ZAKE-404984 format. One record per residue (C-alpha): residue in three letters; x, z, y. Coordinates in steps of 0.1 Angstrom, whole numbers, plus 2048, in hexadecimal, padded with zeros to 3 digits. Example, Ala and Ser with C-alpha at 12.3 -4.5 7.8 and 13.67 -1.06 7.14 Angstrom:
! ZAKE-404984
ALA87B84E7D3
SER8898477F5
This chain:
! ZAKE-404984
UNK800800800
UNK81C809818
UNK82D7E8811
UNK80D7D5819
UNK8097E983A
UNK82D7E2843
UNK82A7BD83B
UNK80A7BB84F
UNK81A7CD86C
UNK8377B586C
UNK81F79786B
UNK80C7A4889
UNK82C7AA89D
UNK837787894
UNK81677889F
UNK81778C8BF
UNK83B77F8C5
UNK82F75B8C1
UNK8127608D8
UNK8287708F2
UNK8417548F0
UNK82573A8F3
UNK81874B912
UNK83B74E920
UNK84372991B
UNK82171F929
UNK828733949
UNK84972094E
UNK83C6FE945
UNK81F70095E
UNK83770597A
UNK8486E3975
UNK8326C7983
UNK8446AA971
UNK8546AD94F
UNK86569093E
UNK87568F91B
UNK88C67490E
UNK89166D8E9
UNK89D6508D4
UNK8BD6478C2
UNK8D463A8DE
UNK8D663D903
UNK8C365E906
UNK8DE67091C
UNK8E1651932
UNK8BC64D938
UNK8B867293E
UNK8D366F95A
UNK8C4650969
UNK8A065E96A
UNK8AD67E97A
UNK8C1668993
UNK8A365499F
UNK88E6749A2
UNK8A96849B7
UNK8AA6659CD
UNK8856689D0
UNK88968A9E0
UNK87E69F9C2
UNK88F6BF9B7
UNK89A6B6994
UNK8AA6C9977
UNK8B76B495A
UNK8C76BC939
UNK8DB6A5921
UNK8E56AE8FE
UNK8FA6908F2
UNK92068E8F4
UNK9206AE909
UNK9026C4910
UNK8FE6C9936
UNK8E56D594F
UNK8E36BE96E
UNK8D76D098D
UNK8C36C39AB
UNK8E36BC9BF
UNK8F16A79A2
UNK90A6C1998
UNK90F6C8973
UNK9156E795D
UNK91F6E4938
UNK9096F8920
UNK91F71090C
UNK90F7138EA
UNK9127318D3
UNK90F7228B0
UNK8FD7028A6
UNK8E86EE8BF
UNK8C36F98BF
UNK8A46EE8D1
UNK8A07128DC
UNK8B77078F9
UNK8986F9907
UNK88C71C910
UNK8AA721926
UNK8A46FF936
UNK88070893F
UNK88C72994D
UNK8A6718962
UNK88E6FE96F
UNK87471897A
UNK88F72E98A
UNK89A7129A1
UNK8777069A8
UNK87D6E4998
UNK8636C999F
UNK86D6B5982
UNK87E6BC960
UNK89069F94D
UNK89B6A992A
UNK8AE69790F
UNK89D6A38EF
UNK8B36B38D4
UNK89E6B08B5
UNK8A6698899
UNK88E6A287E
UNK86969A885
UNK85D6BE883
UNK8786C989B
UNK8706AE8B4
UNK84B6B68B2
UNK8526DB8BA
UNK86A6D28D6
UNK8516BA8E6
UNK82F6CB8E0
UNK8386EF8E4
UNK8576F18F9
UNK8556D6914
UNK8326C6912
UNK83E6A8925
UNK82869293B
UNK83F675933
UNK85366D914
UNK86D652912
UNK8786438F1
UNK89762F8F7
UNK89C61C8D7
UNK89E61E8B1
UNK8BE61A89E
UNK8C862287A
UNK8D864487F
UNK8D1668874
UNK8C2658855
UNK8C4678841
UNK8AC689859
UNK89766C866
UNK89465284A
UNK8A763383F
UNK892618851
UNK88A611875
UNK86661786E
UNK86E63A860
UNK88464287E
UNK86A636896
UNK85064C885
UNK86766A88A
UNK8696638AF
UNK84365D8B0
UNK83E6808A2
UNK84B68E8C4
UNK82E67D8D8
UNK8196998E6
UNK7F569A8F2
UNK7EC687912
UNK80E679918
UNK81B658925
UNK83564990E
UNK84E62F91A
UNK86161A902
UNK8725F8906
UNK85D5DA8FB
UNK8765CF8E1
UNK8785F38D3
UNK8525F78CF
UNK8456018AC
UNK8206038A2
UNK824627898
UNK8286308BC
UNK8066228C4
UNK7F66348A6
UNK8046568AF
UNK7FD6528D4
UNK7D96498CD
UNK7D56688B7
UNK7E567E8D2
UNK7D066E8EE
UNK7F06618FD
UNK7F963F90B
UNK816626903
UNK82661291F
UNK83F5F7913
UNK85C5F292B
UNK8695E093E
UNK84D5DF957
UNK8465C296E
UNK8635B3980
UNK87C5CB971
UNK8955AF969
UNK8975A698E
UNK8B85AE99D
UNK8C45C397F
UNK8DC5A7976
UNK8EB5A699A
UNK8F15CC99C
UNK9105DF991
UNK9075FE97F
UNK92860B972
UNK92361294C
UNK8FD61294B
UNK8ED5F8934
UNK8D35DF940
UNK8B95ED927
UNK8BE611934
UNK8BA605958
UNK89B5F1950
UNK88B60E93E
UNK89362595B
UNK88560C974
UNK865609960
UNK86162F963
UNK86962D988
UNK84E61298C
UNK83462897B
UNK83D646991
UNK83962F9B0
UNK85E6339BA
UNK86A6179D0
UNK8815FF9BC
UNK89D6019D6
UNK89C6279D5
UNK89C6269AF
UNK8BB60F9AE
UNK8CC6269C7
UNK8C56449B1
UNK8D3631993
UNK8F36289A5
UNK8F964C9AF
UNK8F465998C
UNK912665979
UNK918656957
UNK91966C938
UNK93C673928
UNK930660909
UNK92564191C
UNK938620919
UNK95862492E
UNK978611932
UNK99B61893F
UNK9B9602948
UNK9D961193B
UNK9F1620955
UNKA0863093C
UNKA2A62093D
UNKA30629919
UNKA14610910
UNKA1E5F3925
UNKA0B5D8912
UNK9E95EA90E
UNK9CE5D8921
UNK9B25F391F
UNK9A160E90D
UNK97B60E907
UNK96662B8FC
UNK9486208E7
UNK9496408D2
UNK92664B8DB
UNK91662C8CC
UNK91B63D8AB
UNK90E624892
UNK9175FF88B
UNK8F85EF89A
UNK8FC5FF8BD
UNK9215FA8BC
UNK91C5D58B3
UNK9075D18D2
UNK9225E08E8
UNK93C5C98D8
UNK9265AB8DF
UNK9245B6903
UNK94A5B9905
UNK94F5978F7
UNK938588911
UNK94E59992B
UNK96D58991C
UNK97D5AB918
UNK98F5A18F8
UNK99B57E903
UNK9BF5798FB
UNK9C559D8F0
UNK9C85B08CF
UNK9A95C38C4
UNK9AD5E78B7
UNK9915FD8AB
UNK9936238A8
UNK97762C891
UNK971652892
UNK95D662876
UNK94B684878
UNK94D69C85A
UNK9296A685E
UNK91C682860
UNK92167583D
UNK90565D83E
UNK91264E85E
UNK93564A84D
UNK924637830
UNK913620849
UNK935618858
UNK945612836
UNK9295FA82D
UNK92C5E884E
UNK9515E484B
UNK94F5D7827
UNK9365BD834
UNK94F5B184E
UNK9465C686D
UNK9645C7884
UNK9735A9872
UNK97F59C893
UNK9945BA899
UNK9BA5B9893
UNK9BE5DD88A
UNK9A55F8880
UNK9AE61D880
UNK99763486B
UNK99865787A
UNK98C67986E
UNK98768B84D
UNK97466E83D
UNK98F655846
UNK9A1657824
UNK98265180F
UNK976635827
UNK999625826
UNK998622800
UNK9766137FF
UNK97B5FB81B
UNK99E5EE813
UNK9935E47EF
UNK9795CD7FF
UNK98B5C281E
UNK99B5A0823
UNK9BE5AB82E
UNK9B35BC84E
UNK9CB5D785C
UNK9BA5F8854
UNK9CB61A85B
UNK9BD63C851
UNK9C565B865
UNK9B567C85C
UNK9C768E879
UNK9DD689897
UNK9DC68E8BD
UNK9CB6748D4
UNK9EE66C8E1
UNK9FC6648BE
UNK9DE6518B3
UNK9DD63B8D3
UNKA026358D1
UNKA0062B8AC
UNK9E26158B1
UNK9ED5FD8CC
UNKA035DE8C9
UNKA215E78DE
UNKA2B5C38E4
UNKA095B48EB
UNK9EC5BC902
UNK9D15CF8EF
UNK9AD5DA8F3
UNK9A75FC8E1
UNK9836038DA
UNK9786268CF
UNK9596278B9
UNK94763C89F
UNK94265E8AD
UNK9486708CE
UNK9496938C0
UNK96C69F8B7
UNK9886868B9
UNK97466D8CD
UNK96F6868E9
UNK99468F8E8
UNK99E66A8EA
UNK987664908
UNK99668191A
UNK9B9675912
UNK9B165191D
UNK9A465F93E
UNK9C666E945
UNK9DB64F93D
UNK9C463494A
UNK9B2628969
UNK98C625965
UNK980601967
UNK95F5EF966
UNK9545DA949
């Protein structure tokens, strides 16, 4: 009997805790007039920054939070503070974000969602932020262990985050019927971007490392919010790019006299997105007359992603590259699998080494080279980007 009373008492306390938390979160949420959540496979951090940028330019007091290559809070004046995590990332960070937003009297909150599993995204969206607007950037074959092995499965995972009475933006070419199905069920609305005239002048503008698709998606949202196009473009130009975004440096290190440039495409993560970046670089004639070197960084905790890369390399992905360095703890296994199927390409496996050593070993000392980092930003990718920033001069692509 005592055990039953104790268990019943614990259950009552737990239910009271949940009720109290619900009331607490509701009190914070109601104080923020505009709440925008961004999900998708790629471009979330960039789109978060761009949306916050146009809202700041529009005169709104905005708090933004990104979670990608480096988790940061972006304050109304554009300044940033890195979030120091204790332990593994958790969507519970959202509570601190809501608290910070209400403390500064934010008129708008722009948040990159953290969830990967459908149930986590559902909680993050419906219970934590309850957004007025949700942006789904794109669908790529990544996080397949948590989200599914097909585009349709992954799109369904993102659709699970659609809350009640919300406006959902997604690029026209990234639209999936499941979005419409879930939105209808939740009494929400889908808007396919870009909106009218969004291609106009985008080609003529210089936007640092922001992609055309990210800009178009942001301009579609600006159009819906009735923000003047010139004001929106100004806000985009003033936005700071994420550390994981596409970046390039011209070498200024005298010990590497023949290096043409270093390019960070680490945050693309999987082969499909990386391939799109490489196509873009080819159109820009970045590789013309130069040796091509790939630094492919694997993450120990992303085994499925490593297998994706192995399959892609076995099928000839990066076949135009002269030298490919496989980096990280999976490098040895990947090397054995790939070299048995490769056609004489120059593969090198490195399970350790400093950014200085890897960069020096990778380049062709007697010919100009383009070094492209890809695979994963976390870990060695981040260290290489920091190193290249010290030995190179940033340049436009």
